[in-house]
N, C-alpha and C positions, 0 to 999 in steps of 0.2 A: 504494500500500500504506500503510495506517495504522500509524504507529509508536506505541509505548506507553512511557510512563514508569511505572515501578513504584515506588510509595512503600511502603516496608516499615517498619512500626512494631514494634520489639522491645519488647513490652509489659512484660516482666519478666526479671530475671536469675535468677529462681528456677525450679525444675523439680521434677517428681514423681520423675524418674529421675536416676541418676548414671551415664550412659553413659561407657564407657571412652574413647571417641574424640571426645568432644564438643569442638567448636572454638568454642563460644559463650562461653567464659570461665568463671571460677570462679562457682559457684552461690551466690547470696546473696539474702536477702529484700528486694530492691529492685524497685520497679515504677514504671512511667511515670505521671506525674500527668495529670489531664485537661487542665490548662493546656498541658503539653508536647505532648500528643496533638493538641489543637486547633490549636496553632501549627504543628505539623508538617503537618497536613492543609491548612491555609491555604497553607503554603509549597508543598506539592505541587500544589495547584490553580493557584497563580500560575506555577509553572514549566511546567506543561502548557500554560497559556494563552500563555506567552512563546514556547514552542517549537512550538506548534500540534499537539502530540501528545495522544493519549488518555491517560487515567490509570487505573492499576490500584492498588488499595489492598490491601496484604497485611499479615498479622499473623504475628509470629515471636516467639521467646523466646531462652532458656528455654522453658517450656511456656506458650504464650499463653492457653490455656483456664483457667489459674489466675486470669487477669484477665478472666473471662467478661463481667462487667457493663461493663467498660471497652471491650471489643471490641464489644459490642452498642451502646453509646453512640456509639462512633466510626462504626460502620456507619450508624446512624440519622441521625447528624449529616451524614454525607457524602451520604446519599440525599436529604436535605432541601435540598441546594444546587442552584442552577440551573447546570447544566453544558451548556446548549444551545449554547454557543459552542465546546465541544470537539468533536472529530470522532467521538466515540462515547461511550456511557455509561460511568460508572465501574464497573469490574469488581472483584470481591472475592475474596480468597484467604486461607487460613490453613494453616500447617504445624503438625501436632500429633503427639505420641507416642501418642495414642489412649487414654491412661490415664484421662482425664476425659471422654471422648466418650460421651454417653448418648443414648438415643432422643430425648429432648426437644431436646438440642442439635443432633442430626442434623436434626431436623425444622425447627428455626429456621434453620440454615445452608442447608438446601435451599430453604426459602422465600425466602431472600435471595440465592439464586443464587450461592453460594460455590463456588469450586473448592478442594478440600481435599487437601492433601498428607498422607498417612498414613505415618509412619515405622515400617516393619515390616521387620525383617531376616530374613524367610524363615521357615524351619521352627523348631520349639522349640529344637533344638540350636544352630542358627546364630544365632538372635535372642538367646537368653539368655546367650551368651558376653559380649556387650557391654552389652545394654540391661537394666540392673538397677535395682531400687528401692534407696533408701539403705541398707536392711538387707542388701543383697547378693542378695536373691531375684530370680529372673527375672520379666520382665513379659509373657511370651508369652501366658499364659492370658488376661490382661486384653485384650490386643490381639486375640486370636482371637475373643473374645466380640464385640468391636466389628465385626469382619469379618462375623460372623453377623448382626448387626443390619442391616448394609448390604444384605443380601439382600432386605430389605423396601423398599429404596429404589433400584430399578434405574436411575432417571434422575438420581440424585445424582452430581454431577461430582466424582470423586475420582481420585487417582493414588497408588500405593504407592511410597515411597522406600526402597530397600533399600541399606544402606551396606555395602560390601565392604572389609574390613580385612585386614591380614596375619594376624590370629589367627582369622578366621572364613572365609577364602577356601576352605579345604578342604571346606567344607560348602555351597558356592555352588549346585551343581547340585541337591542335595537341597532347599535353600531355595527355589529358583525353582520346582521341581516342586510343593512344598507351596503356594506362593502361587497357582500356576495352578489348583490343586484347590480353593482356598478363596476366590479373588477373581478376578473377571472383568474388571477394569479394566486401565488402563495400569500398567506396572511399570517403574520407572527404577532402574538400578544407579548408585549414587554411589560411585566408588572413593575410598578414603581417601587423598587426596594429602598429608595432613598427617603421616602416619606413614611411617617408613622401610620400604621394600620391598627385600629382598636377592634374589639370584639364586634361592635356594631357594623363597622365598614366591612369587616371580613365576612360577616353573615350576609351582607348585601352581595358581596362578590360571589360567594358560594351559590346563592340563589340565581344570580345572573349567569354564572358559568354553567349551571345546570340547564338553563334555558338555551344557552349556546349549544350544548351537547345534544339537546332535543332537536334543534335546528340542523345540526350537523348530521344526525341520524336520518332526518327527513331528506336532506340534500343528497345523501348517498342513495337512498331509495328512489329518488327522482331521476337518478342518472347524471346529476350535475353536482358532484361532491364539493363541499366546502373544503378548500385546501388549507387547513389550519395547522400551522407548524407545531403548535403545542400538542395537539392530538397525535400528529404523525410521529413526533419525536418519542412520545411515550409508547406508542405501539411498537415502533422499531426498537426501543430499549428493551421491550419484552421479548421481541424476536431474536435479539442478539445475545440474550442470556444463555449461557452454556455452550456458546459457539466460540470460534477463534476470532470473530469480528468484535473488536472492543466497542463498548458503549461510550458515549461521550464522556470525556474527563477534562478537567482544567489543566492547561499547560502554561499557566501564567509564568512569565519570565523567560519563556522559550519560543513560543510560536506567534507572538505579536510584538512588534516594535511600533509604538505610537509616538509620533514626533510633534511636539508643541510648536507654536509659531516661532518661539525663540530658539528651537532646536534641541530642547531637552527630551530625553527618552523616557517613556513610560511603558509598563508592561501590558496596558490595555487602554483603548481609546476612551473608555468610560471614566478613566482616572485622570485624564489630562487636565480637567477642570479643577483638580485638587493640587494644583501646581505648587502651592505653598508647603505641601507635605514632602519634605526632603527625602523621607524614608521610602517614598513610592518611586522616586526617579532612579534610573540606573545608567546614567551617562548623558552624553550629548553628541551632536553630530560632529563637532570639532575634535573632541578627544576620543570618541568611540564609546563602546560599551564598557561600563565598569563591571568587570567580571565578579568582583567580590560582592558588589551590591546585587548583581543578578543572581548569584548563588544564594544570598540571603533571602531573596524573594522566592526562589524555588524551594528552599528549606521551609519557609513559612507557610506555603500553600498546603492544601489538603483539608482534612476535617478531623478535629480532635474533640468534637462534641460527644460526650459519653453515650448519649441515647442513640446516636446514629450507628454506633458500632454493632448493635444488636438488631437494628431495623432491617427487615426483609426487603425493604424498598431502596436501600442505600445505594445500590448499583444503578438505579434508574432515575435518580434525582440530581438536583444541582448542588448537593451538599458540599461538593469539593470545589465549586467555582469560587476562586479567590475574590474576584471583583464583586460578585453578588454577595458573598459573605461580608466583605468590607463595607459595602453599601448598607446592608441591613443590620449587621451586628457590630460593626466597627472593628472587626478582627478578621484576618485572612482565613482562619481555620475554625471559626465558630459559627454555627448555624443559628439564625434567629428563629423565634417561634413563628413569625409570619412566613418565612421561607419554608419551614417544615410543613406548616399547615397548607400552604399554597401548593407545594409539590405533591402532597398526599391527595389533595383535591384533583389535581390534573391527572395523576396516575390512576386513581380509582375511577374517575369519570371516563378516561380513555379506555380502560379495561372493560368497563361495563358496556360501552357502545361497541367496542371491537368484538366482544363476545356475541352480541346480538347479530352484527353484520356477518360474522364468520358462520354462525349457526344458520343464517339465511342463505349463505353462499352468495352474498350480494356481489354482482358482477364487477361493479366499480371498485369495491373494497378488495376483492380477490385479485383483480388486475394490478392494483397499486401495491399490495403488500405480499401477495403470493403469486407472482407472475409465472412461476414455473409449475404451478399445479393445474 
């Protein structure tokens, strides 16, 4: 199996929106210089050659499309490099809030084989709670227009990222149904681990997630399945148990190099906004990777929560994800009650729906998860 290192360039600290839950730090008009970007890409190539891994180049922010010309220049520079000594071609990706995504940009990104993450929080009501312009107005109309444009690009590789927070969870089922009506690609739910969830808001989330699972079941039966990453990941985590295929595990400190505007190196793009935390950084593009700091990060990851050691679901959940643990519990290796409860909810819900669909030998389900039967 080919492993990949992801080099993520955070092109700017500025953004067109002022989302209430943003973890990327305070917005300010600071952007990456070409010199920093080029040095970062050289470092990424050198690290991929050192480890023998393939390389992915991803763009993040702020809103990376604010630095469209820099993104293009980086892409074209990387495509001009000889990577025949790597185990695969360099793959490209970008995460955008869609407010600057036009037909011309879509065509360019598609021509350069980008995988694009689209930050869309569901229905107008769900989305506009958090995703607002600086003047306080909602951004859903702009985003919905982009989803309409994508109908003319059925082969364009995209995925929707829907962030679920304590203040929009009550609209989750409505939001997912809206997305299924207006977008036919993959949808991933990102739960907001940075915010506090109490018993009341988690109960709301459970109820709404149950409604999403009912809708997902109906969508498979209709022959137009909802492609919900959270469901698919949990089904596949069950299928890979007892096989040689590893379930997902955190490789923080090894398989992602996230580069801030100033050139500092972080082990995950979700942590760049915590730039004041010296212990999270492990070098910079000028001096390279600080191997001692990198080894400290690798040693700190994992899960040392006693209850997880005896949990039968431990190999199927995010308990070892360092970034998620840091966001929710404040420690790399400690699982928060919310993460534990949320993962149990997702696993049990996926198993219940999958058992029904398997018993029915649902054609869409069997083709997706049991293609050889």
